[in-house]
C-alpha positions as CSV (number, residue, x, y, z in Angstrom):
1,M,76.2,137.7,136.0
2,R,78.0,141.4,135.5
3,L,81.3,139.6,135.1
4,R,80.0,136.8,132.8
5,Y,78.9,139.8,130.3
6,I,82.1,141.5,130.6
7,A,84.3,138.5,129.9
8,S,82.4,137.0,127.2
9,S,82.7,141.0,125.4
10,F,86.4,140.3,125.7
11,V,86.3,136.5,124.6
12,L,84.0,136.3,121.5
13,P,86.2,139.0,119.9
14,L,89.8,136.9,120.3
15,L,87.9,133.9,119.1
16,L,86.0,135.0,115.9
17,S,89.8,136.7,115.5
18,A,91.0,132.9,116.0
19,C,89.0,132.0,112.9
20,G,89.9,131.5,109.5
21,D,93.7,131.9,108.4
22,S,94.9,135.2,106.7
23,F,97.4,134.4,103.9
24,T,98.7,135.4,101.0
25,P,101.0,133.3,98.8
26,V,104.2,134.7,98.0
27,D,105.6,134.4,94.4
28,V,102.7,132.1,93.0
29,Y,104.5,132.4,89.5
30,M,108.2,131.2,90.5
31,A,110.0,133.2,87.2
32,Q,111.1,136.7,88.1
33,T,112.0,137.7,85.2
34,P,111.2,136.5,81.3
35,E,115.3,135.1,80.8
36,C,114.6,132.9,83.4
37,K,118.1,132.3,83.2
38,D,119.4,132.1,86.7
39,W,119.3,128.2,87.9
40,Q,117.6,127.7,91.4
41,D,118.6,124.8,93.5
42,G,115.3,124.3,95.4
43,S,112.4,126.2,95.3
44,R,109.6,125.8,98.4
45,F,106.0,126.9,98.7
46,E,104.6,128.1,101.9
47,L,100.4,127.2,102.5
48,P,98.8,128.1,105.4
49,R,98.5,126.2,108.3
50,G,102.3,125.2,108.3
51,I,101.6,122.7,104.9
52,S,104.6,123.3,102.4
53,V,105.7,122.1,98.8
54,S,109.2,121.9,97.5
55,T,111.1,120.3,94.7
56,T,114.4,120.5,93.3
57,P,115.8,120.1,89.5
58,P,114.4,117.3,87.8
59,V,116.4,114.5,86.2
60,T,117.0,114.7,83.0
61,L,115.8,111.8,80.9
62,P,117.8,110.7,78.1
63,D,114.8,111.1,75.4
64,G,114.2,114.7,76.7
65,G,111.7,114.2,78.8
66,A,112.7,114.9,82.6
67,E,111.5,112.9,86.7
68,F,110.3,115.2,88.8
69,T,110.1,115.3,92.8
70,F,107.8,117.1,94.9
71,V,108.0,116.8,98.7
72,Y,104.5,118.1,100.4
73,L,105.2,118.5,104.6
74,V,102.0,118.5,106.5
75,P,102.3,119.1,110.0
76,R,100.4,116.7,112.7
77,G,96.8,117.5,112.6
78,E,96.2,118.9,109.4
79,R,95.3,117.7,105.8
80,A,95.0,119.8,102.7
81,L,92.6,117.9,99.7
82,F,93.9,118.1,96.1
83,L,91.5,120.1,93.9
84,T,92.2,118.2,91.1
85,R,95.0,115.6,90.4
86,D,96.8,116.4,87.7
87,F,100.4,117.9,87.7
88,N,100.3,119.6,84.5
89,V,103.4,120.5,82.2
90,T,102.7,124.1,80.3
91,Q,103.7,126.6,78.3
92,P,105.0,129.6,80.0
93,K,101.6,130.5,81.6
94,G,99.9,128.8,78.4
95,P,98.2,126.1,77.7
96,V,99.1,122.3,79.0
97,L,102.0,120.6,76.8
98,A,101.7,117.1,78.6
99,K,100.6,115.7,82.0
100,A,103.1,114.2,84.0
101,K,102.2,110.5,85.0
102,L,103.1,109.5,88.4
103,V,105.8,107.1,89.3
104,T,105.5,107.1,92.8
105,F,103.8,108.3,95.8
106,Y,104.8,107.6,99.3
107,Q,104.5,109.1,103.2
108,R,106.3,108.7,106.5
109,T,106.6,110.9,109.2
110,T,109.9,112.9,110.3
111,N,110.6,110.9,112.7
112,S,110.3,107.6,111.3
113,A,113.5,105.6,109.3
114,P,113.2,107.0,105.7
115,E,113.7,103.2,104.6
116,I,109.9,102.5,106.6
117,V,107.6,104.4,103.7
118,E,103.8,103.5,102.6
119,A,103.9,103.5,98.9
120,I,100.3,104.7,97.4
121,P,99.2,103.7,93.7
122,K,97.7,107.1,92.4
123,V,97.5,110.7,93.7
124,P,95.5,110.8,96.4
125,D,92.1,112.6,97.6
126,M,93.9,114.8,100.1
127,L,97.2,114.5,102.3
128,I,96.5,114.1,105.9
129,A,99.4,114.2,108.2
130,G,100.1,110.6,110.6
131,A,99.8,110.8,114.6
132,T,102.8,109.5,115.1
133,G,105.6,112.4,114.1
134,A,105.8,116.1,114.2
135,E,105.4,116.3,110.3
136,T,104.3,113.8,107.2
137,I,106.3,113.8,104.3
138,W,104.4,113.2,101.1
139,R,106.9,112.5,98.1
140,V,105.8,112.3,94.3
141,R,107.7,111.4,91.6
142,L,106.4,112.4,88.2
143,R,107.9,111.5,84.9
144,V,107.0,112.6,81.6
145,T,108.5,110.9,78.6
146,E,107.7,113.3,75.9
147,K,110.4,115.7,74.8
148,L,109.9,119.3,76.7
149,P,110.0,122.7,75.4
150,E,113.1,124.9,75.9
151,R,111.5,126.7,79.0
152,F,108.1,125.5,80.4
153,D,105.9,125.5,83.8
154,V,105.5,122.7,86.2
155,V,101.6,123.4,87.8
156,P,100.4,120.8,91.0
157,P,97.4,121.1,92.1
158,A,95.5,123.9,94.2
159,F,94.6,122.6,97.4
160,E,91.4,122.8,99.8
161,I,93.0,123.9,103.7
162,A,90.2,124.2,106.2
163,L,87.2,124.8,104.0
164,N,89.6,127.5,101.7
165,K,90.8,126.8,98.8
166,Y,94.7,128.2,98.2
167,P,96.6,128.5,94.8
168,M,99.7,126.1,94.4
169,R,103.1,127.9,92.9
170,T,103.4,127.3,89.4
171,F,107.7,126.0,89.2
172,T,109.1,127.4,85.8
173,Y,112.3,125.0,84.7
174,R,114.5,125.7,81.4
175,Y,116.9,123.9,79.8
176,F,120.4,124.7,81.1
177,P,122.8,123.9,77.9
178,E,126.3,124.5,80.0
179,R,124.6,122.0,82.7
180,K,123.0,119.6,79.8
181,A,120.2,119.1,82.2
182,Y,116.5,121.1,82.9
183,G,116.3,122.9,86.3
184,L,114.5,125.5,88.0
185,C,114.7,128.8,87.4
186,R,114.7,132.2,88.5
């Protein structure tokens, strides 16, 4: 009986310390300088439980709009609930200019062929990892047809992960005249 008491006094604190994630988001706002003058080839934002979102520079459209791609990685056994379904284009740290429209949203596990994907007609309620691979790739392609300003932000929806709400990175973009294209900037 005494041994059980001693064991439980050590095990309980260990179990309680394993509950909950201690997570501090890094660089929630991507731009580090007011000029945001440096081109960046990509940006990855880490969330708790191995979940992440990344993006690369958008495809600049002839009419002044752009197509954006965001890639979410969700490890096996994990899930993330979208708090909204809006991917907003905003003025830098300002009001919404446009809501990006969904072009495609699909998923596949990391061990399946890239040609084998499951297309989804709308932004889902939650991203759930498949059981057949170590991670599930969720890829969303969005389009903004309105002419975009010289500099703007794209704010993907925030997540609820394991009953905790987490902010999402605000990805910062600007027009780079020398490249004749919009790009991520820091």
